[in-house]
Rosetta silent file (secondary structure, phi, psi, omega in degrees, C-alpha in Angstrom):
SEQUENCE: MAGLVNFASQMGLVLSMLLPPLCYLGAMILFIIAAWGFWRQAQPDNPFRGRPWVPLVSLLLSGVLASFDRILTMANVTGGSTVTVSVASMASYVPPSGGAGSVLGASPAATIVNVVTLFENFFQAFGAITCLFAVLAWRATIVGRSNRSQGGALVQFIFGVMLINVLTISQWIVSLLA
SCORE:     score description
SCORE:     0.000 S_00000001
   1 L     0.000  -34.218  179.537    0.012   -0.005   -0.002 S_00000001
   2 H   -62.849  -37.871  177.483    2.893    2.370    0.729 S_00000001
   3 H   -67.092  -40.219  177.026    4.155    2.049   -2.820 S_00000001
   4 H   -62.740  -43.463 -179.240    0.720    2.836   -4.242 S_00000001
   5 H   -63.575  -42.349 -179.721    0.396    5.870   -1.989 S_00000001
   6 H   -68.512  -39.561  177.459    3.851    7.133   -3.004 S_00000001
   7 H   -62.706  -45.848  178.617    3.105    6.510   -6.687 S_00000001
   8 H   -63.729  -37.330  178.796   -0.240    8.373   -6.509 S_00000001
   9 H   -64.358  -44.727 -179.004    1.463   11.223   -4.603 S_00000001
  10 H   -68.688  -36.886  177.088    4.153   11.498   -7.266 S_00000001
  11 H   -65.628  -39.972  174.593    1.577   11.333  -10.071 S_00000001
  12 H   -61.333  -40.962  177.425   -0.360   14.119   -8.342 S_00000001
  13 H   -64.498  -42.273  177.969    2.837   16.141   -8.142 S_00000001
  14 H   -63.600  -44.816  179.263    3.531   15.611  -11.856 S_00000001
  15 H   -64.381  -38.060 -179.980   -0.005   16.634  -12.787 S_00000001
  16 H   -72.235  -23.366  175.238    0.200   19.727  -10.587 S_00000001
  17 H   -79.757  -31.366  178.877    3.516   20.643  -12.233 S_00000001
  18 H   -76.979  -27.303 -172.626    2.068   20.161  -15.773 S_00000001
  19 H   -62.535  -48.773  178.793   -1.057   22.219  -15.112 S_00000001
  20 H   -58.694  -46.635  177.994    0.455   25.742  -15.054 S_00000001
  21 H   -64.366  -35.618  177.324    2.423   25.373  -18.292 S_00000001
  22 H   -63.118  -41.824  178.078   -0.612   23.828  -20.005 S_00000001
  23 H   -64.438  -45.547 -179.876   -2.744   26.742  -18.859 S_00000001
  24 H   -69.384  -37.462  176.636   -0.312   29.422  -19.936 S_00000001
  25 H   -64.764  -44.527  176.603    0.412   27.725  -23.261 S_00000001
  26 H   -61.951  -36.958  177.522   -3.336   27.392  -23.855 S_00000001
  27 H   -65.270  -40.789  179.386   -3.839   31.062  -22.939 S_00000001
  28 H   -67.450  -42.516  179.135   -1.226   32.137  -25.450 S_00000001
  29 H   -64.781  -44.996  179.352   -2.658   29.953  -28.209 S_00000001
  30 H   -66.401  -33.178  174.712   -6.202   31.149  -27.562 S_00000001
  31 H   -63.253  -44.311  178.596   -5.010   34.797  -27.546 S_00000001
  32 H   -66.317  -38.684  177.010   -3.368   34.275  -30.942 S_00000001
  33 H   -63.053  -40.339 -179.899   -6.536   32.544  -32.227 S_00000001
  34 H   -66.893  -41.454  178.366   -8.649   35.447  -31.014 S_00000001
  35 H   -63.829  -44.496  176.723   -6.374   38.049  -32.666 S_00000001
  36 H   -59.578  -41.471 -179.542   -6.405   36.036  -35.876 S_00000001
  37 H   -62.725  -45.508  179.356  -10.196   35.732  -35.633 S_00000001
  38 H   -65.107  -37.011  176.469  -10.741   39.454  -35.128 S_00000001
  39 H   -67.815  -39.780 -178.784   -8.445   40.187  -38.108 S_00000001
  40 H   -70.326  -25.533  176.781  -10.232   37.615  -40.296 S_00000001
  41 H   -66.655  -21.354  179.068  -13.627   39.159  -39.502 S_00000001
  42 L   -88.529   -3.014 -179.553  -12.521   42.293  -41.370 S_00000001
  43 L   -91.346  155.453  178.867  -11.685   40.279  -44.480 S_00000001
  44 L   -66.491  -29.375 -178.212  -14.205   39.599  -47.277 S_00000001
  45 L   -99.389   54.946 -174.968  -13.771   35.820  -46.951 S_00000001
  46 L   -61.914  118.283  178.415  -14.684   35.805  -43.236 S_00000001
  47 L   -76.611  -10.707 -178.103  -14.606   32.228  -41.941 S_00000001
  48 L  -105.929   26.937  176.899  -16.725   33.242  -38.933 S_00000001
  49 L   -63.129  125.228 -177.635  -19.715   34.528  -40.924 S_00000001
  50 L    87.002   -6.926  177.350  -22.753   33.759  -38.863 S_00000001
  51 L  -137.516   65.088 -176.253  -20.581   32.981  -35.764 S_00000001
  52 L   -72.717   -8.323 -178.280  -19.043   36.336  -34.703 S_00000001
  53 H   -81.143  -14.446 -174.042  -18.672   35.155  -31.117 S_00000001
  54 H   -58.866  -49.766  176.308  -15.881   32.658  -31.810 S_00000001
  55 H   -63.759  -32.921  177.945  -12.968   35.139  -31.519 S_00000001
  56 H   -67.560  -40.455  176.190  -14.550   36.755  -28.517 S_00000001
  57 H   -65.060  -39.761  177.822  -14.950   33.410  -26.722 S_00000001
  58 H   -64.799  -37.272  178.819  -11.301   32.598  -27.481 S_00000001
  59 H   -67.245  -43.985  178.490  -10.233   35.919  -26.034 S_00000001
  60 H   -64.766  -43.166  179.570  -12.292   35.397  -22.862 S_00000001
  61 H   -71.499  -20.838  171.772  -11.052   31.826  -22.395 S_00000001
  62 H   -65.842  -41.785  174.777   -7.505   33.070  -22.842 S_00000001
  63 H   -64.837  -38.225  177.322   -8.035   35.199  -19.723 S_00000001
  64 H   -60.797  -46.032  179.890   -9.642   32.242  -17.961 S_00000001
  65 H   -69.043  -34.136  177.812   -6.655   30.030  -18.626 S_00000001
  66 H   -67.017  -27.761  178.169   -4.170   32.756  -17.673 S_00000001
  67 L  -120.725   44.053 -172.671   -5.826   33.027  -14.243 S_00000001
  68 H   -64.683  -36.886  178.169   -6.965   29.440  -13.936 S_00000001
  69 H   -63.356  -37.725  177.488   -5.917   29.049  -10.284 S_00000001
  70 H   -72.396  -34.743  175.762   -8.113   32.015   -9.279 S_00000001
  71 H   -64.961  -41.934  177.975  -10.999   30.627  -11.328 S_00000001
  72 H   -67.087  -37.801  177.044  -10.751   27.265   -9.543 S_00000001
  73 H   -63.369  -43.234  176.316  -10.546   29.039   -6.166 S_00000001
  74 H   -64.037  -37.147  174.898  -13.742   30.980   -6.976 S_00000001
  75 H   -63.058  -39.174  178.538  -15.432   27.750   -8.036 S_00000001
  76 H   -65.452  -44.098  179.090  -14.419   26.152   -4.717 S_00000001
  77 H   -64.072  -38.503  176.484  -15.741   29.134   -2.717 S_00000001
  78 H   -61.032  -36.825  177.492  -18.960   29.012   -4.679 S_00000001
  79 L   -76.841   -3.003  179.740  -19.308   25.356   -3.675 S_00000001
  80 L    89.408   15.205 -178.351  -18.818   26.261   -0.012 S_00000001
  81 L   -97.142  161.505  175.791  -15.275   24.977    0.258 S_00000001
  82 L  -108.521   10.648  178.576  -12.226   26.604    1.857 S_00000001
  83 L   -70.537  127.938  176.690   -9.720   24.939   -0.531 S_00000001
  84 L  -109.126  123.549 -178.654   -7.489   27.567   -2.179 S_00000001
  85 L   -88.958  130.527 -179.137   -5.895   26.625   -5.474 S_00000001
  86 L  -140.515  140.345  178.559   -2.416   28.058   -5.923 S_00000001
  87 L   -76.076  -31.101 -176.644    0.237   27.601   -8.593 S_00000001
  88 H   -78.770  -16.368 -175.279    3.044   28.281   -6.091 S_00000001
  89 H   -73.920  -16.181 -178.146    1.909   25.664   -3.549 S_00000001
  90 H   -68.885  -27.032 -179.677    3.129   22.774   -5.667 S_00000001
  91 H   -72.241  -23.316 -178.235    6.743   23.561   -4.839 S_00000001
  92 H  -100.282   18.957 -178.172    6.080   23.169   -1.154 S_00000001
  93 L   -71.475  132.722  174.795    4.303   19.811   -1.398 S_00000001
  94 L  -120.739  127.220  179.148    5.284   17.171    1.155 S_00000001
  95 L   -61.087  158.776  179.072    4.073   13.566    0.637 S_00000001
  96 L   -58.785  136.307 -173.552    1.928   12.048    3.357 S_00000001
  97 L   -85.937  -30.853 -175.774    4.036   11.125    6.346 S_00000001
  98 L   -65.761  -35.174 -178.286    1.841    8.376    7.842 S_00000001
  99 H    70.375 -156.883 -175.775    2.095    6.111    4.836 S_00000001
 100 H   -75.142  -19.946 -179.177    0.074    2.913    4.621 S_00000001
 101 H   -66.312  -25.494 -177.621    0.333    2.209    8.389 S_00000001
 102 H   -94.846   14.544 -175.960   -2.133    4.977    9.202 S_00000001
 103 L   -72.911  -46.478 -176.241   -4.842    3.712    6.842 S_00000001
 104 L   -70.152  133.164  178.382   -6.870    1.642    9.335 S_00000001
 105 L  -112.630 -172.670 -179.884   -9.106    3.681   11.519 S_00000001
 106 L   -74.598  -20.706  177.969  -11.353    2.912   14.480 S_00000001
 107 L  -142.461  169.181  177.303  -14.274    2.358   12.130 S_00000001
 108 H   -61.277  -35.044  178.195  -14.865    1.755    8.419 S_00000001
 109 H   -62.696  -41.848  178.148  -15.855    5.394    8.007 S_00000001
 110 H   -67.204  -32.718  175.783  -12.545    6.514    9.482 S_00000001
 111 H   -65.269  -43.286  178.318  -10.683    4.131    7.196 S_00000001
 112 H   -62.088  -42.925  179.077  -12.373    5.585    4.150 S_00000001
 113 H   -65.388  -36.361  179.382  -11.479    9.127    5.235 S_00000001
 114 H   -66.530  -42.985  177.735   -7.861    8.027    5.905 S_00000001
 115 H   -60.979  -44.450  178.127   -7.584    6.479    2.432 S_00000001
 116 H   -64.093  -37.337  177.854   -8.965    9.610    0.809 S_00000001
 117 H   -63.067  -39.163  179.792   -6.546   11.712    2.812 S_00000001
 118 H   -67.067  -31.337 -178.775   -3.587    9.671    1.579 S_00000001
 119 L  -100.645   10.894 -174.284   -4.641   10.072   -2.031 S_00000001
 120 H   -58.347  -42.685 -177.173   -5.829   13.692   -1.696 S_00000001
 121 H   -60.565  -43.106  178.700   -2.947   15.230   -3.669 S_00000001
 122 H   -64.502  -44.487  178.562   -3.686   13.014   -6.678 S_00000001
 123 H   -58.006  -44.139 -175.777   -7.418   13.766   -6.484 S_00000001
 124 H   -67.911  -44.627  179.873   -6.868   17.488   -6.319 S_00000001
 125 H   -65.688  -42.218  176.796   -4.412   17.568   -9.230 S_00000001
 126 H   -63.444  -37.126  177.588   -6.647   15.265  -11.340 S_00000001
 127 H   -65.647  -39.294  177.781   -9.639   17.467  -10.535 S_00000001
 128 H   -67.296  -38.491  176.222   -7.792   20.574  -11.711 S_00000001
 129 H   -65.518  -39.574  178.598   -6.779   18.844  -14.981 S_00000001
 130 H   -62.596  -41.093  177.249  -10.399   17.729  -15.391 S_00000001
 131 H   -62.537  -42.296  178.490  -11.580   21.329  -14.974 S_00000001
 132 H   -62.456  -44.039  178.306   -9.044   22.451  -17.606 S_00000001
 133 H   -69.269  -27.038  174.495  -10.238   19.897  -20.080 S_00000001
 134 H   -65.943  -41.246  179.280  -13.842   20.908  -19.349 S_00000001
 135 H   -63.911  -44.440  179.057  -13.047   24.495  -20.280 S_00000001
 136 H   -66.216  -36.071  176.093  -11.352   23.348  -23.497 S_00000001
 137 H   -66.472  -37.545  177.425  -14.243   21.024  -24.280 S_00000001
 138 H   -63.874  -42.068  175.935  -16.702   23.889  -23.788 S_00000001
 139 H   -61.367  -45.017  179.674  -14.705   25.992  -26.259 S_00000001
 140 H   -61.251  -34.792  177.467  -14.705   23.137  -28.786 S_00000001
 141 H   -70.041  -42.026 -179.327  -18.462   22.893  -28.398 S_00000001
 142 H   -65.669  -40.828 -178.283  -19.033   26.619  -28.830 S_00000001
 143 H   -70.933  -26.657 -178.765  -16.779   26.732  -31.938 S_00000001
 144 L   102.194   13.687 -178.206  -18.531   23.743  -33.437 S_00000001
 145 L   -95.428   -0.248 -178.691  -15.665   21.221  -33.425 S_00000001
 146 L  -135.583  144.707  177.815  -17.296   18.904  -30.947 S_00000001
 147 L   -90.257    6.895  178.525  -20.684   17.231  -30.796 S_00000001
 148 L   -68.553  164.585  176.212  -20.770   17.433  -27.003 S_00000001
 149 L   -95.753  158.787  177.029  -23.364   19.522  -25.298 S_00000001
 150 H   -67.760  -30.740  177.610  -22.473   22.621  -23.280 S_00000001
 151 H   -66.362  -31.892  177.254  -24.128   21.021  -20.304 S_00000001
 152 H   -64.042  -40.088  176.610  -21.736   18.043  -20.533 S_00000001
 153 H   -66.725  -36.873  177.776  -18.772   20.394  -20.180 S_00000001
 154 H   -66.085  -39.315  176.692  -20.423   22.045  -17.207 S_00000001
 155 H   -66.100  -40.214  177.978  -20.991   18.678  -15.506 S_00000001
 156 H   -63.303  -41.571  178.350  -17.349   17.757  -16.166 S_00000001
 157 H   -61.789  -43.339  179.170  -16.254   21.079  -14.594 S_00000001
 158 H   -61.909  -42.814  178.253  -18.482   20.451  -11.525 S_00000001
 159 H   -67.526  -33.050  175.951  -17.057   16.948  -11.048 S_00000001
 160 H   -65.180  -41.300  176.763  -13.542   18.348  -11.367 S_00000001
 161 H   -62.835  -39.213  176.891  -14.321   20.856   -8.587 S_00000001
 162 H   -62.720  -37.166  177.889  -15.741   17.954   -6.538 S_00000001
 163 H   -67.709  -34.922  176.108  -12.482   16.075   -7.024 S_00000001
 164 H   -64.811  -32.819 -179.819  -10.527   19.050   -5.752 S_00000001
 165 L  -103.612   37.865 -171.344  -12.661   18.966   -2.612 S_00000001
 166 H   -64.084  -35.519 -178.915  -12.641   15.211   -2.290 S_00000001
 167 H   -65.229  -46.713  179.632  -11.761   15.195    1.445 S_00000001
 168 H   -62.062  -41.577 -177.176  -14.620   17.526    2.371 S_00000001
 169 H   -71.421  -38.265 -177.046  -17.092   15.542    0.243 S_00000001
 170 H   -69.258  -37.718  177.193  -15.899   12.142    1.565 S_00000001
 171 H   -63.988  -41.097  177.898  -16.251   13.420    5.173 S_00000001
 172 H   -63.996  -44.839  178.057  -19.771   14.659    4.372 S_00000001
 173 H   -62.375  -42.737  179.430  -20.776   11.312    2.787 S_00000001
 174 H   -61.637  -39.335 -179.362  -19.323    9.368    5.719 S_00000001
 175 H   -70.998  -29.156  174.419  -21.303   11.542    8.156 S_00000001
 176 H   -66.877  -38.011 -176.111  -24.496   10.847    6.186 S_00000001
 177 H   -83.471  -17.699 -176.602  -23.947    7.133    6.364 S_00000001
 178 L   -82.985    0.000    0.000  -22.931    7.019    9.998 S_00000001
């Protein structure tokens, strides 16, 4: 179990280190797409005829990706959580010290909470990546490159925020069942 906990912690660390560059790279690409789109709207062969919102959506999502940690923090606060998402906090990450020996609790509910606590870093990083992909899927839907619905991207974003707050949600579910 200790190896699995260490592996999941390291995977969470890798995901949390990949997230900021992906967000900033996506913000730059979307900003260039928006500038190109605004320029193309002034041309006679406008590819966005009938869809003038496409460059504007790209420009807005460029700002969303550039400040993605603040967007996720606002989503957490809206959900009633106190989890603050920070790009700088990944450098100060310390893996769980208890390891697999601290998994068993006094009751099954305590054991579930202990397991979730051990894997919390992975859940939070995976939730943030899920939210990023939800934003990109929403843009693909708006632009017309995906057959997904806008509601599907919203549900994916909500589940990503729930993964970021997995400890709070697991404690709430355990309290309901107890």
